[in-house]
C-alpha positions as CSV (number, residue, x, y, z in Angstrom):
1,M,-7.5,-22.2,2.2
2,E,-10.6,-21.8,4.0
3,S,-9.6,-21.2,7.7
4,L,-6.7,-21.5,10.0
5,T,-6.7,-22.2,13.7
6,V,-4.3,-23.2,16.5
7,D,-5.5,-25.4,19.2
8,G,-9.2,-24.6,18.6
9,Q,-8.5,-20.9,18.9
10,Y,-9.5,-18.7,15.9
11,G,-8.5,-15.4,15.8
12,E,-8.8,-12.4,13.1
13,T,-7.6,-13.9,10.1
14,E,-6.0,-11.6,7.1
15,Y,-5.5,-13.4,3.5
16,E,-3.5,-11.5,1.2
17,D,-2.4,-13.5,-2.1
18,D,-0.2,-16.5,-0.5
19,N,0.0,-14.8,3.0
20,V,-2.0,-15.4,5.8
21,K,-2.0,-13.6,9.3
22,L,-3.7,-14.8,12.2
23,V,-3.9,-13.0,15.3
24,L,-4.8,-14.7,18.6
25,K,-5.6,-13.5,22.1
26,S,-3.0,-11.9,23.9
27,S,-2.7,-14.9,26.3
28,A,-1.9,-17.3,23.5
29,K,1.5,-19.2,23.5
30,L,3.4,-19.1,20.3
31,N,6.7,-20.9,21.2
32,S,5.0,-24.4,20.2
33,V,1.9,-23.9,17.7
34,E,0.6,-26.5,15.4
35,P,-1.9,-24.8,13.1
36,V,-4.9,-26.7,11.9
37,L,-6.0,-25.7,8.0
38,Q,-9.3,-26.5,6.4
39,I,-8.4,-26.4,2.7
40,H,-9.8,-26.8,-0.8
41,G,-7.5,-29.8,-1.3
42,D,-6.5,-33.1,-0.7
43,D,-3.6,-32.6,1.8
44,Y,-1.4,-30.1,3.5
45,S,2.1,-30.4,4.8
46,P,4.1,-29.8,7.6
47,K,1.5,-31.0,10.3
48,V,4.2,-30.2,13.1
49,A,4.3,-27.6,16.1
50,Q,6.5,-24.6,15.0
51,D,7.5,-21.6,16.6
52,F,5.8,-18.2,15.7
53,T,7.4,-16.4,19.0
54,D,8.9,-14.1,16.3
55,S,6.0,-11.9,14.9
56,E,8.3,-10.5,11.9
57,K,8.8,-14.1,10.5
58,K,6.6,-15.7,8.1
59,I,6.8,-19.5,7.9
60,L,6.1,-21.6,5.1
61,L,3.3,-23.6,6.9
62,S,1.6,-25.6,4.4
63,T,1.9,-27.1,0.8
64,V,-1.6,-27.7,0.0
65,K,-1.6,-30.5,-2.9
66,N,-4.9,-31.2,-4.7
67,K,-5.9,-34.4,-6.7
68,Y,-4.1,-33.7,-9.3
69,G,-0.4,-33.1,-7.5
70,V,-0.7,-29.4,-7.8
71,E,1.2,-27.9,-4.9
72,H,-0.2,-24.2,-3.7
73,K,2.4,-22.7,-0.6
74,Y,1.2,-20.4,1.9
75,Y,3.1,-18.3,4.2
76,V,1.9,-17.6,7.6
77,T,2.6,-15.3,10.5
78,I,0.8,-16.1,13.9
79,T,0.9,-12.9,16.4
80,K,-1.1,-12.0,19.5
81,E,-3.2,-9.1,20.0
82,E,-1.8,-6.2,21.7
83,I,-3.0,-5.4,25.2
84,K,-4.3,-1.8,25.4
85,R,-2.9,-0.1,28.7
86,R,-4.5,2.7,30.1
87,K,-3.0,5.7,30.8
């Protein structure tokens, strides 16, 4: 996977093996999110909006398929950055 965006928003992205974590601005709405991937494959699925409001939940976001039909699964967590409050 080359990159992951949500509604044109880029955020801090962390990659660890098959797990991808994207942290968006604190104002982002996560209840109906359709992630867009830039991949090293021919296609990916699913391409539908999903609910990422549970920040502990990893969603099987994509199955990337290359030209030989080989699949690779990525598990994605999308969260919002924390707002730092002044004391």
